[in-house]
N, C-alpha and C positions, 0 to 999 in steps of 0.2 A: 093513735100512734101508729105508723107503717112501717115494716121491714119485708128487705128484699132476702129471698134466699135462692141460692143457685147450686144444684144439683147436676155434676159436670160428670158425664159418662162419656164411655168410649165411642159412643154414635151420638149422643147428644147433648147439647146443654140445656138444661130448663131452668128457666125463671118465673119467681112468681114472687106478688106482694100479697102479705098479709095486713090484716086487721088486727084490731085489739081482740078479737074472739075467733081470729086464727083462720078466719075467710080468707080464702083467696079470692082478690079483688082487682088483679092481674097478671098477664102472664107471657111468658113468651117461650120458642123452644127454637132451635137456630142446631146444625148439623157440627158437631165438634170439630175441629179442623186440624186431624191427622196429619201429620208433618211438620206442623207448623211450632217455631218457639213459645215456649210459655207467654214470652211478653204478650207475641200477640193473642192469646186466648184472652190473658187479662183487658186488652185494649178492646176486643169482643165484646167481656163482660161489662165495659165501660161503660160503650153505645149500649148495651140491654136496660142497663141501670137510669142511662138519658132518654131512653125510648118509653119506658116503666112510668120516667116521672115527669113526661109530658105528656103521658095518656091520662094522668090522676091533676093534671096540671098544679103541681109543686114542685119546687127546687130538689134537685137530687140531695141536696145536704140536708132535708127535711127527715129523709129517712133516720129513724132509731139504732137502727146495723143493716151487716150487709153479714149474712151468714152463707157461707162455700161450704160444702160437703163432696168430697173427691172417693173414688176407689181405689184404695190403699191405704198405705202405713202413714201414719202422720205421727211427728217428733213428739215427746209427753208433752212439751207447753203450747201445741197447738200452732207452733208457728208456721213450719216447714212439710212439704210435703215430702216424707222418705221415700217412699217408690210406691207407684200406680204404675204398674206394669201397661193397663191398656190404653194407657194416656200419654207416655214415655215420659212422663214425667219422676226427677230421679232427684233428689236433694233440692226442689222447687222451694223457694222463698214465696210461696204463692199469698200469706196472709200481708206481707211485707208491701209487695208489689199492689197489692189492691187497696191495702190501709193508706199508700202512697197517690191514688186518687183519688181518694174521701178521706182527707185526715182530721175533720170534723164528726166520721161517723164510724164509731167501731166496727171491726173486724173479724167473724168469727171465721174458722176452719177446723172440719173435724171430718172422719172419716166417714161415709155414706151411709152403711150401714148402721153406724152408730149413730148417727144422726138423724136417719130414720125409727131407729128403737126410742129414741128421747122422744119423739116428734110422737109415736104411740103412747108413752109411759106420760106424757103430760095431756096429749090434747085427743087420743083415739083407744085402741085397741085394749091398750094396757092400763089402763088408767084404775089405780087400788091393786094391779099386782106388786108383787114386790120381785117374781122371777119370772122371764119371760126370755123366751128366743126366738128372734128375727130374720128369716134369708131374704137375701135379696136375691134377684135372678133379674140378670141383663148380658148386656155385653160380657159380663164375669158373672160371678157368686162371692156373694158375702154373707156377713152374718152380725149382727148386733146381741150382745147380751146383757141383759139387766139383772143384778144382786143386789140383794138387800134395798130393791126399791130404786139402785144406781146405776150405772152407767160403768160396767168392767169390762177395764182396757189391755187386760193381758199384762203376763208378768212383765214387759219391756215398758207397757204404757203407748203399746202403738196398736190396740186393738186385737179383738180375737180373731181375724181375717181365716173364718171356716171356710170359704172356699179354699182353701191353699193347706188343707189338712191332706196326707197321704192317704187315698181310698185305696189305689189300688198299685204294690212293689213294682217299680220299672216303669210304669205303664207311660200313656201319652207325654211329652214334654208339654210345660205351660207356658205361657208367657213368664211367668214368675223363674224360671226357671227349675223347675222341679218337676221329675216326671212321675204320674201318676196322681196329682192331688185332683180333687174335687172337681175344681172349675174343668181343668183338661179332662176328666175323664165325662163330665155331664154336660 
């Protein structure tokens, strides 16, 4: 069973294929297409899926799933990117757009830090943990929180967005529009 995963960041789009043992058996990385509409990003992702399938000598419809993580707020149903400021994605139906490319393959969407925390919980440093915090550092700053052995998505179900908590009142303006959040200060 092979699964494709995408980590869409403000600098790069990284993709990989994992096998049943969660080993990465193929990977790609391309620059994020800053300033292009999200449909362009979906087309780029489709071409990456096809390249990875070709490298593995399989049909792209043979992938068990396609997972996508983005640095931003995801609606509670995990269908839309509400706000991913570093990507300029606002109210983007990313899951649907990718699902239309691969109707036979389940597509999943999550916040990038939540995805990283879940990966650590199931196959990494958080195995066996009931409580854990993961900080992501990249183009922005994010975080995932495990409570009671499960992902905590905050009161509104959008993730905990640790990078956008105010650290310095009146500090520098962040891409999220808040002054002094951890991401803008650090």
